[in-house]
C-alpha positions in Angstrom: 167.5 68.4 119.8 165.5 65.5 118.6 166.4 64.5 115.0 163.9 62.4 113.0 163.8 60.9 109.5 160.5 61.4 107.7 159.4 60.7 104.1 156.9 62.8 102.1 153.6 62.6 103.4 154.8 61.4 107.0 154.5 63.8 109.8 155.2 64.3 113.5 153.2 65.5 116.6 154.1 68.0 119.1 151.9 67.5 121.9 148.2 67.0 121.3 147.4 69.9 119.0 150.5 70.6 116.8 151.1 68.3 113.7 154.0 68.8 111.3 153.8 66.9 107.9 156.5 66.7 105.3 154.7 67.9 101.9 157.5 67.5 99.6 161.2 66.9 99.1 163.2 68.6 96.2 166.9 68.4 96.1 167.9 70.4 99.3 164.7 71.8 100.1 161.9 70.2 102.0 158.5 71.8 102.0 156.5 71.1 105.3 152.9 71.9 106.5 152.3 72.9 109.9 148.8 72.4 111.7 148.6 74.3 114.8 145.9 76.1 117.0 145.1 79.8 115.8 146.5 81.0 119.2 150.0 79.3 118.4 152.4 81.8 116.6 154.5 79.9 113.8 157.2 81.9 112.4 160.3 81.2 110.3 163.7 81.6 112.2 164.6 85.0 110.6 161.1 86.3 111.0 160.9 85.5 114.6 164.3 87.1 115.2 163.2 90.3 113.4 159.8 90.5 115.5 162.0 89.8 118.7 164.3 92.6 117.8 161.5 95.1 116.9 159.8 94.4 120.3 163.1 95.0 122.1 163.5 98.4 120.2 159.8 99.4 120.9 160.3 98.4 124.5 163.3 100.5 125.4 162.1 104.2 125.5 164.7 106.9 126.0 164.1 110.0 127.9 163.8 112.0 124.5 161.0 109.6 123.5 159.3 110.1 127.0 159.7 113.7 126.6 158.1 113.9 123.1 155.2 111.6 124.3 154.5 113.9 127.3 154.4 116.9 125.0 151.9 115.4 122.8 149.7 114.1 125.7 149.6 117.3 127.4 148.9 119.3 124.1 145.6 117.2 123.8 144.2 118.2 127.4 
């Protein structure tokens, strides 16, 4: 892990197209701004972990799920 010290208004670059700027420091909180391309997903850690968990749950189909899906699919034909 790279550890940097920055003041309000200062920033860092990640590659050529991601810029992180320290906007404000108040007590034990830091507000940051992230400038990244639209196709780059930026999430807080807790949101990212929730998305990852939901994707794992959605990808793990049980035989019961497959049977229900098959019944729905065959009814529409």
